[in-house]
C-alpha positions in Angstrom: 0.0 0.0 0.0 3.0 2.3 0.8 4.3 1.4 -2.6 1.2 2.5 -4.2 0.9 5.6 -2.1 4.3 6.6 -3.2 3.8 6.4 -7.0 0.4 8.1 -6.4 2.4 11.4 -4.7 3.6 12.9 -8.3 0.5 12.8 -9.8 -1.3 14.4 -6.8 1.5 17.3 -7.1 0.8 17.8 -10.5 -2.9 18.1 -10.1 -2.5 20.4 -7.2 -0.3 22.5 -9.6 -3.2 22.3 -12.2 -5.9 23.4 -9.5 -3.6 26.2 -8.3 -3.2 27.4 -12.0 -6.9 26.9 -13.0 -7.7 28.7 -9.4 -5.5 31.4 -9.7 -6.1 32.5 -13.8 -9.9 31.7 -14.1 -12.1 30.8 -11.2 -10.4 33.7 -8.6 -11.1 36.3 -11.5 -14.6 35.1 -12.2 -15.6 35.0 -8.8 -14.2 38.5 -8.1 -16.6 39.5 -11.1 -19.4 37.7 -9.7 -19.0 39.2 -6.2 -19.2 42.6 -8.0 -22.2 41.6 -10.0 -24.3 40.5 -6.9 -23.0 43.5 -4.9 -24.4 45.7 -7.6 -27.7 43.9 -8.2 -28.0 43.5 -4.4 -30.3 40.9 -2.4 -31.5 37.5 -3.8 -32.6 37.0 -7.4 -32.0 34.5 -9.9 -28.5 35.2 -10.9 -27.1 35.0 -7.3 -28.8 31.5 -7.1 -27.5 30.1 -10.1 -23.9 31.0 -9.3 -24.8 29.6 -5.9 -25.3 26.3 -7.3 -22.6 23.5 -7.2 -19.7 23.4 -9.7 -21.3 26.8 -11.6 -18.1 28.7 -11.4 -16.1 25.6 -12.8 -18.5 25.0 -15.5 -18.2 28.8 -16.8 -14.4 28.9 -16.1 -14.4 25.6 -18.2 -16.5 27.6 -21.0 -14.0 30.2 -20.9 -11.0 28.4 -21.3 -12.6 26.0 -24.0 -13.5 29.6 -25.9 -10.2 30.7 -25.6 -8.3 27.7 -26.6 -10.5 27.6 -29.7 -9.5 31.3 -30.8 -6.0 30.4 -30.2 -6.1 27.3 -32.0 -7.7 29.2 -35.0 -5.4 31.7 -34.8 -2.7 28.9 -35.1 -4.1 27.3 -38.0 -4.3 30.5 -39.9 -0.6 31.0 -39.2 0.4 27.6 -40.6 -2.1 27.7 -43.9 -0.6 27.9 -46.8 0.0 31.3 -48.8 2.0 33.0 -51.5 3.5 36.5 -51.7 4.7 38.3 -54.8 8.1 39.9 -54.8 9.4 42.3 -57.3 12.9 43.6 -58.8 15.1 40.6 -57.2 18.5 41.2 -57.7 20.2 38.3 -59.8 23.4 37.2 -59.3 25.9 35.5 -61.8 28.1 33.0 -60.7 30.9 32.6 -63.2 34.7 33.1 -64.0 34.6 36.8 -64.4 38.2 37.0 -65.5 38.2 35.0 -68.3 34.2 35.5 -69.4 31.9 38.3 -70.3 27.9 37.4 -69.7 25.4 39.0 -72.0 21.3 38.8 -71.8 21.2 38.6 -67.6 18.7 40.7 -66.4 19.3 43.1 -63.4 16.5 42.2 -61.8 13.4 39.5 -62.0 9.8 39.1 -60.3 9.3 36.1 -58.0 6.2 34.4 -56.3 6.9 32.6 -52.8 4.7 29.9 -51.8 4.5 28.4 -48.7 3.1 28.5 -45.1 2.3 31.9 -43.7 5.2 31.6 -40.9 7.7 30.4 -43.4 7.2 33.5 -45.7 7.7 35.5 -42.4 10.6 33.7 -41.4 12.1 34.3 -45.0 11.5 37.6 -44.8 13.4 37.9 -41.6 16.2 36.0 -42.7 17.6 38.8 -44.9 17.5 39.6 -48.3 16.0 37.5 -51.1 18.4 36.7 -54.0 18.0 34.6 -57.5 21.0 32.9 -59.0 22.4 32.0 -62.3 25.2 29.4 -61.9 27.4 29.4 -64.9 30.3 27.8 -63.4 30.3 24.6 -65.7 30.1 26.6 -68.8 32.5 27.8 -71.3 32.8 30.5 -74.0 30.4 29.6 -77.1 29.3 32.1 -80.1 25.9 30.4 -79.9 23.4 31.3 -77.0 22.7 28.9 -74.3 19.3 28.4 -72.0 20.4 28.6 -68.4 17.7 28.4 -65.3 17.5 31.0 -62.7 17.0 29.2 -59.2 16.4 31.0 -55.9 18.6 30.6 -52.8 15.9 29.3 -50.2 16.4 30.4 -46.9 13.8 28.2 -45.9 13.9 24.4 -47.6 10.1 24.1 -47.5 9.3 27.0 -49.6 8.5 26.5 -53.2 8.8 29.6 -55.8 8.4 30.8 -59.2 10.4 33.4 -60.9 9.5 35.0 -63.6 11.4 34.8 -66.4 12.6 31.2 -65.1 15.0 30.8 -67.9 17.0 33.1 -69.9 19.1 33.4 -72.9 22.7 33.7 -72.1 25.9 34.7 -74.6 29.2 33.9 -73.0 32.2 35.2 -74.6 36.1 35.5 -74.2 37.2 38.8 -72.3 39.9 40.3 -74.2 42.0 43.6 -73.1 43.1 46.5 -75.2 44.5 50.2 -74.3 42.2 53.2 -75.0 43.0 56.8 -74.7 41.2 59.0 -72.3 40.1 62.3 -72.3 38.1 64.6 -70.1 34.8 65.8 -70.1 33.5 68.8 -67.6 30.6 68.5 -65.8 28.4 71.1 -64.0 30.2 74.5 -65.8 27.3 76.4 -64.8 28.1 75.9 -61.4 31.4 77.3 -61.3 31.6 80.7 -60.2 30.9 83.1 -63.3 33.9 85.2 -62.5 36.5 81.9 -63.4 37.2 79.9 -66.3 39.0 76.4 -66.9 42.6 77.3 -68.4 43.8 73.6 -68.3 42.9 70.3 -67.0 45.8 67.5 -66.9 45.0 64.1 -66.4 47.7 62.0 -64.8 46.7 59.0 -67.2 46.2 59.5 -70.9 45.5 55.6 -71.3 43.8 52.7 -69.8 43.2 49.2 -70.4 39.6 47.7 -71.2 38.4 44.7 -70.8 35.2 43.0 -72.7 34.2 41.1 -75.2 36.1 41.7 -78.9 32.8 43.0 -80.2 32.2 45.5 -76.8 35.8 46.8 -77.2 35.4 47.4 -81.0 32.4 49.7 -80.4 34.4 51.8 -78.0 35.1 55.1 -79.8 36.4 57.0 -76.7 37.0 57.1 -72.9 35.9 60.2 -70.7 37.0 61.1 -67.7 34.3 63.1 -65.8 35.7 66.4 -64.2 32.9 68.0 -61.9 33.1 71.5 -61.4 30.4 71.6 -59.0 33.1 71.7 -56.2 33.0 74.0 -53.1 36.5 74.5 -53.0 36.8 76.2 -56.4 36.4 79.5 -55.2 39.2 81.5 -56.6 41.9 81.0 -59.3 44.6 78.4 -58.6 45.3 75.0 -59.4 43.5 72.1 -57.9 43.4 68.3 -57.9 40.4 66.3 -58.2 41.3 62.5 -57.6 39.1 59.0 -58.2 37.7 60.5 -61.3 34.6 58.5 -62.8 35.5 56.6 -66.3 32.8 55.9 -69.2 33.4 54.7 -71.9 31.1 56.0 -75.2 30.9 54.8 -78.7 30.2 56.3 -82.1 26.7 57.3 -81.7 27.8 59.2 -78.2 26.0 56.5 -76.4 27.6 54.7 -73.3 29.0 51.4 -73.8 27.8 49.2 -71.0 29.3 45.5 -69.8 33.1 46.5 -70.0 35.6 47.1 -67.6 37.8 49.8 -67.5 41.0 48.9 -65.6 42.6 52.1 -63.8 43.9 52.9 -60.5 43.0 56.6 -59.3 43.3 58.5 -61.9 43.3 62.3 -61.1 43.1 65.8 -63.1 45.3 69.0 -62.1 42.6 71.6 -62.4 43.9 75.2 -63.4 41.1 77.7 -62.6 41.8 81.4 -63.7 39.9 84.7 -64.0 39.8 86.7 -67.4 38.0 89.9 -67.8 38.3 92.3 -70.2 36.8 96.1 -70.6 34.3 96.4 -73.6 31.8 99.2 -74.9 28.6 99.3 -74.8 26.7 99.3 -78.2 23.2 100.4 -78.3 21.0 99.1 -81.2 17.4 100.2 -81.7 14.2 98.3 -83.7 11.4 99.8 -85.0 10.8 103.5 -86.7 11.0 106.8 -84.8 8.0 109.2 -86.1 8.9 110.8 -89.2 11.1 114.1 -88.6 12.8 113.0 -85.2 16.0 111.5 -84.4 18.1 110.2 -81.3 20.4 113.5 -79.9 21.8 111.6 -77.1 22.1 108.2 -75.2 23.3 107.9 -71.8 23.8 104.7 -69.9 23.7 104.6 -66.5 23.9 108.6 -66.5 27.0 108.5 -68.6 27.6 109.3 -72.0 26.9 105.8 -74.1 30.4 106.6 -76.1 32.2 106.4 -72.7 30.5 104.0 -70.8 32.3 100.3 -70.4 31.6 97.1 -68.6 33.6 94.4 -67.7 33.0 90.8 -68.8 34.3 87.6 -67.5 35.0 84.2 -69.7 37.3 81.9 -71.6 40.1 83.9 -72.6 40.0 83.0 -76.5 36.3 84.2 -76.3 37.2 87.7 -74.9 39.9 88.4 -77.2 37.0 88.3 -80.3 34.7 90.5 -78.3 35.0 94.5 -78.3 31.7 95.4 -77.8 28.4 94.2 -76.4 25.0 95.2 -77.4 21.7 96.4 -75.8 18.8 96.5 -78.2 15.6 98.9 -77.5 12.4 99.2 -79.2 12.0 103.1 -80.3 9.2 102.1 -82.8 6.6 105.4 -82.4 8.9 107.1 -79.9 10.4 110.7 -80.8 7.3 113.2 -79.5 7.7 112.1 -75.9 11.2 113.9 -75.6 13.3 110.9 -74.0 12.6 107.2 -73.5 14.0 105.4 -70.4 14.7 101.5 -70.8 16.3 98.9 -68.3 18.0 96.5 -70.1 19.7 93.2 -69.1 22.5 92.0 -71.4 22.4 88.9 -73.3 26.2 87.3 -72.8 28.0 86.4 -75.8 29.0 83.0 -76.6 32.3 82.5 -74.2 31.2 85.4 -71.5 30.0 83.9 -68.5 29.4 87.2 -66.3 29.3 90.6 -67.3 29.8 93.3 -64.3 26.8 95.3 -65.2 24.0 92.7 -65.5 21.8 95.4 -66.1 21.8 99.0 -67.2 19.4 102.3 -67.6 19.3 103.4 -70.7 18.1 107.0 -71.6 17.2 108.3 -75.2 16.7 111.8 -75.8 15.0 112.9 -79.5 15.1 116.1 -81.5 14.6 117.3 -84.9 15.9 115.2 -87.4 18.1 116.4 -90.4 19.2 114.5 -93.4 23.0 114.3 -95.0 24.2 112.2 -98.0 27.5 111.0 -97.5 29.9 108.6 -99.7 31.6 105.6 -98.7 34.4 104.1 -100.7 34.5 100.3 -100.5 32.4 97.3 -99.6 33.2 94.7 -97.0 31.6 91.1 -97.3 30.5 89.5 -94.3 29.4 86.0 -93.5 31.1 84.5 -96.7 30.7 80.4 -96.3 33.8 78.7 -95.4 35.9 77.9 -98.4 34.5 80.2 -100.9 35.6 83.9 -101.4 33.3 86.7 -102.7 34.4 89.5 -105.5 32.8 92.5 -106.8 31.7 92.3 -110.8 32.9 95.7 -111.1 35.0 97.9 -109.1 32.7 100.6 -110.0 30.5 99.2 -107.5 32.2 100.1 -104.7 31.3 103.7 -104.0 28.2 103.7 -101.9 25.8 106.7 -101.4 24.3 106.7 -98.2 21.6 109.0 -96.7 22.2 109.8 -93.0 19.7 111.0 -90.4 20.0 112.5 -87.6 19.8 115.6 -85.3 21.8 118.6 -86.7 24.5 118.6 -83.8 25.3 114.6 -84.4 25.3 114.9 -88.3 27.8 118.0 -88.2 30.2 115.7 -86.7 30.5 113.5 -89.5 33.6 114.9 -91.6 34.5 114.6 -95.2 35.9 111.2 -95.1 33.4 109.4 -92.5 34.8 106.9 -90.2 33.2 104.4 -88.1 30.3 103.8 -91.0 30.8 100.7 -93.0 29.0 99.1 -96.0 28.7 95.3 -96.6 27.3 92.6 -98.5 25.7 90.1 -95.9 26.5 86.5 -98.0 24.9 83.7 -94.9 23.8 80.8 -96.9 24.8 82.0 -100.7 27.0 79.2 -102.6 29.5 79.7 -105.8 27.6 81.9 -108.4 27.0 85.2 -109.4 24.3 87.3 -107.6 22.8 90.5 -106.9 22.9 91.8 -103.6 21.4 94.3 -101.1 24.3 96.5 -99.7 23.7 97.3 -96.0 25.3 100.0 -93.9 26.0 99.9 -90.2 27.8 102.4 -87.9 29.3 103.1 -84.7 27.0 105.8 -83.6 23.9 104.5 -82.3 22.2 108.0 -82.8 22.1 107.9 -86.1 20.0 106.1 -89.2 21.3 105.1 -92.5 19.1 104.6 -95.8 21.1 102.9 -98.6 19.1 101.7 -101.7 21.7 100.1 -103.6 22.4 96.5 -104.6 25.8 95.4 -106.4 26.7 91.9 -108.6 28.7 89.9 -106.6 30.7 86.7 -107.8 31.0 83.5 -105.4 33.8 81.1 -106.0 36.1 78.7 -104.5 39.0 79.9 -102.4 42.4 79.5 -103.9 
């Protein structure tokens, strides 16, 4: 009997623990709720009688426990049921001998559907990034494309998957090497201080080794080192060094050549910045027609006589050498009777000019009574002659041109017997070889004057010797 009693002791201890657990988690809390209900509703009632019956609390506790167990079971069932998850832009990793071969035809990313239990899909998301692999370890170069399968590196073995596309056609080519010359391109020139210009750029290397398929190597027209001028250090003239320049291969069509390896070690550029400037005059040009009988008597720019006004331009040294003035255009159509016209003018930058010290100026035109004078210009210039051609007058008798000059009397009287600053010319833009009758045009340095000429001359255009 003692033996049976000893065997029963572990079971008694177990059931006592279960009883304490049920009593603490279910019976006591429900009893507390029942007591509060009785206290609220007071005296003898049906609810009190019902709850006072033997085992009533145990039955209610059992029902609640069963309900909780059912809910947990439903949740667990849902967690282990099959589901699917659609993933996009999954990166593709290629396993191959990169030192010997070039691979073409592999997409950078693919889409994939994972199928499995919810908890497996959840674990797959937690165990790192998904990756699709193309294993070309056992393949060699071939002229023909080969069809290979894409596989998924499953972090969870029980998952199944579908990749789109699941097969790709891949071309494997021998990798070859060649030398290519490196030149440079300037990026973000607009971000450079407008008063600075690039004087020179010197690369630390003038050639690099490129590796790829023979077809790709042959398609490379140039290798460019990209020199970025958007640099906070470029604040004044001086010499600067830019390290680790990005190298890009370009084809004959100007497009970037892909799938090529540029073998280079830290190509840098020594960039010399300078500030080129020049003082130039401002030439006022008018458009439109003044009212009859009126002419411009004087022009001032920022209160200074136009002939004496100068501004400073900044830009490329070679471009500045060819610039002697900049222009300001003012519409005078219908003007003259009002005595004067004031205009706020913003300068347009000529090619090669990055900055103008006077971005905008105030120009005042004063008007007076017009007078006329006829002058004779000896000689006709040619302008805009097409490259490789020359132009000559058919008759040298046409070299003299009579011009009617209109202006106020004081300005006309300044024109001498041999006028300077007034030019007759032929605009030959777009002409080819042959003989043509061309209208003579006149231009002068004095913006206060108008020039009228009605002459045409014959000119022969031929190939230059």
